[in-house]
N, C-alpha and C positions, 0 to 999 in steps of 0.2 A: 696718853693719846698723842699721836704725832700731829704736827702742824698741818700736814697734807690731809689727814683724816678730818681734822676740825673744819678745814675749808670745804671739804666735800659735804659734811653735815650741814654747814651754813647754806650752801647752794641748794641742797635738797629741801631745806626748810623754806627758803625763799620761793622755790618753784611750787611747793605745796600750797603756801599762802596765796600766791598769785592765782593758782588754779581755783582755789576755793572762792576767792574774791570774784573771779570771772563767772563761776557757776551761780554764786549768790546774786550777782548783778543781773544775769540773764533770767534767773528765777523771779526776781522782783519785777522785771519788765514784763515777763510772761504773765505773772500774777496780776499786774496792773491791767493788762489787756483783757484777761479773763473776767476780772471783777468790775470792769468799767471805770476804774479810778483813773484820773488823768496821768498821762505819761509825760515825763519831763524830757523835752528835746533841747539839745544845745543849738545855739544860733548857727553853728557850722553844719547842722543836720538838715537845714532847709535853704532854699534859694528863692528869691523873688524874680518871677518871670519878667524879662524886659525884651523889648525889640532891639535888634542890633544888626549890623552888617557883618556877615560871616565869610570867611575864606580860608582855605588851606594855602600854605606858602611853600614854594619850591625854591630852594637856594640856588642862585646863579653865581658862579665864580669863574673867572677866566681873564684873558688878556685881550685888549683891543687889537684888531688887525684891520688893515685897509680892505675894503670890499673890492676896489678896482686897482689892479696892479698891471703895469705894462713894461715889458723889457724891450728896449730898442736895439735893433741889430743893423749893421751896415748893409746897405743894398748895393753898394759899389765897392770896388777895390781901389783905394786911393789914400792920399795922405791928409790927415786932419790939420787944417790951418787955423781953425778958430774953434775954441771950446769954452764958451762964456759962463758955464754953470758949474757949481760945486755941489758936493753932497750936502743936503739940507736946504738948498735954495728952493724958494717957492716960485713956481713958473705958472704962467697962464697959457691957455690954448693959443697956439700960433707963435709962441716965443721961440727964437732960434736956440737950438741946443748944440748942434754940431754943424760945421761947414768944412767940406772937403775941397781939396785942390781941383779946379775945374778944367785945367788946360788939356789933359789927356782925354777927358770926357768930351769936351767940345771938339777936339780933333777927331774923335771917333765918330761924332755926328757928321762932321764935314766930310770925312772919308766915305762913310756909308751913303750919304746923299749924292756924292760925286759918282760913285759906282752905280747907284740907282738911276741917275740921269743918263749915264752911258748906256745902260741896258735899255732905258726907255727909247733912246735914239736908235739903237740897233733894232728894237722891236718895231718902231715905225718904218724903218727901212725894209725889214722883212715883210711887213704887212703890205708895203707898196709893191714888192716883188711878187708876192702871192696874188695881189689884184691883177698885175700885168700878165702873169702866167695864166690866170683864170680866163682873161679876155682872149689871149692867144689860143688857148685850148678850145674856146667856143668857136673860133674861126678855123680850127684845125691846124694852126701854126705851131702849137706846142703839145707835147704828149701829156697824158694824164699823170705819168710818173713824175714829170717835172713839176706839175701843180701840187702833187702830194708831198714832194720833197720841200717845196716852199711852205706848204701848210705846216709841216713838221717843225721847220725852223721857227715859224711864228709861235707855235704852241710852246716850244722849248724856251724861247726868249721871254714869253709872257710868264711862264712859271718861275724863271730866274728873277724876273722883275718883281714878282710878288714876294719872293723870298728876300730879296734885297730891301724892299720897302718895309718888311717886318723887322729887318736888322736896323733900319733907320729909326723905326718906332722904339725898338729896344734901347738904342743909343740915346735917344731923346729922353726916354724914361730914366735911364741911368743918370743923365745930366740933371734931371729934376730931383734926383735923390742926393745931389751934391750938398743940399741943405736939409738938415733934419730939424723939424719943428715939433713942438708939443701938440699932441692931438687933444689933450684935455688939461685942465689946470690941476696942479698937484705939487708934490715935493720930490726932489731928487733923492731917492733912497740909496742908490748905489751908482758908482761910475768906475768903469774898468779900463778906460783908455786915457791917454794924455795928448795934449796938443803937440803936433809934429810927428806923431806916430803914424806909420803906414799900416793900414789894416786890410786884410783880405775880405772877400765877400762873406756876409753872414756872421761877422764878428760882433759879440755883445758889446754894446756901447755904454748903456746906463739903464737904470730902472726908475720909473716914475710911479708914485702911488698917489691916489686921490684921497684926500682927507675930509672931503665934505661929508662922507658917510663911512663909518667904521662898523665893525661887527664883533660880537663876542660869541665864541664857540663853547657851549657848555653841554654836558651830558645830563639827561633826565631819565629816571627809571621808566620803563615802558608802561608800568601801571598808571603813571600820571599823564602820559601822552594823550589819551582820550579826553582829558580835561582841558588841554591847552588849545587855544583858538588861534588860527592864523591872524596876524596883524594885532594880536593882543599886546596891550601896552605894558611896559615895565619901567620902573624907576631904578636907575643904577647910581651907585656912588663910585667915584674914580679916585684912586690913590693920588694924592697931591692936591685935591680940591675938597678939603674938609667942609662939611656943612652944605654942600651943593649936590644936587642930583641931576642926572641927564636922562632924558626920555629915550626909550627905544621900543621896538616892536619885534615880535618873535615870528619865526618861520621854521617849524620843525621839519627835519629831514631824517629818514631812517638811516642808521649806520649798519650796513650789512655785517652779519656775523657777530653782532653784539646785542646784549640785553638792554642796552641803553640807546636812547635816541638823541642825536645831536640837535640841539636847539640853537639856531643862529639868530642873534639879536642885533638888528640894525640900529645904529645910533647916529642921529644927525649931529654934525659938527660944523655948522655954518659959521660959528665964531672962530673956528680954527684953533681951539684950545687943546684938543686932544691929539695924541700921537699914538702910532702903533707901538705895542708893547706895554702900554700902561695897564696896570692891574685894576680890575673892576669887579664889583659884586652887587647883588641885589636880590630881592625876593619877588618871585613870580607868583601872583595871586591866582589860584585855581579854585574851582568849586565856589565861585563867587555868588553869594545870595544877599539881597538887600532887604532890610526891614523884616527880619524873621525872629521867631522865638525859638531858641535852642536851649535844651536842658542837658545836664550831665547824663551820660548813659546809665548810671546807677539809679537814676530816678524813674526809669522806664520799667514798669512791672507788666507781668503777663499772666493771664488765667484763661479759663475756658472761653470766656467772652471776648478775649482779645487784649490789646495793649491798653494800659491805663497808668495814671499817676495818682498819688495821694495829695489832695489839696487841703490845706488847713484853712478852715473858715468857721468863725464864731466858736473857736475852741474845739472843733471836731474835725476828724479826718474824713474827707469826701473822696469817693472814687470818681475820677474824671477820665472817660475814654479819650484816647488820643490817636491821631494818625501820625505816622512817622514819615519823615522826608529824608533829605540828604544828611549824611553824617560827616563830621570833621574829626577824623581819628587823631590828628595832631593835637587837638584840644579836648578830646573825649566828650564832644558835644553832639547832640542829635536834634535835628529840626523837628518840631512837633506842631500839630494843629489841634484845636480843642482846648487850648489854654489861653487865657487872656493876660494881657500885660498887667503886672501888679499882683497876680496870684502867688500865694506862698505855697511852694511845692516841696515835699520831702525829697531830698536828694541823697540822703545817706542810705547805704545798703542795710536797712533794718527789715529783714524778712518777716518778723513777727507782727509788724504793724498791719492793722486791717481797718477798713472803712468804719465810720461811726464811732471810732475810739476817741475819747476826749484827750486833748493834749495841752500841754503848757510849754511855751517856747521862751527860753531865756532872752531877755532884752528886746522882745518884740511885742 
């Protein structure tokens, strides 16, 4: 006989022996149930009901990003004469960021004001002529056409004056933009200009990010979203800070065209320890229930009268009707009512067990 044939015979013999052992074991268990003799249960076949806090957890992973970000652009066309900040500098609201050369801007204001003053004088003169022609017309010394021509001059000059006054306001506004100051406290994240550079209107100057509050953007399956509450708290760990957690709160927003929902977690950073780009992770607790009794799903049985469990008391199995509550699939547990703390419940999937059967439990 070949070695291969011998191996096959050994495997067949082992399988046959295992099958016979399983049949005999099941037969003994069934026989014990039928004849009322105690059934031996292992300690692992039962659980003691205890009250506990339960929750499923959704893993949150992502990078920190600033919630508030602002890119400054030049509102004037001029030369930068002062640029006191560098990338990474911390600034407060009102701090000077950029100063432009003011000479041309001040000259523009002066010129526009002079033009407006001239038009104002011309308008006053035209109004005096109109008033004179109106009086002469009332006495018949001037024609109506003369009065109307004077009126047209007045209206035209008033329109020119309003336009010039608007130009004066624009020039003053441009002069006020000769200094760029921080609108809020933050950190200089980018700077695209240099001192001495002449920039045109609307040139990007720098970007400021606020670090008092950061956020994490994470995807969550849509099946979990109904369980997530607005402003729900979550504890996060951040790379570089071992042993420390940072508190945040969630604000879910639908991501169009995706089966996931983006969950934005706002994180307070009053100490200024965190920076954008840091990797963070945490567990978002959903299905939160306090002080409940939860049993393995395998312990829940069902018959014509409803759901029940088998409780071990005084060496006998007792049928205990139960009500089912929330389930925690991640832990294969189901909330039950009708069971008291300390009850010994059969949790192993042993379908042949019935109520009023005597049992013996190892080490209990």
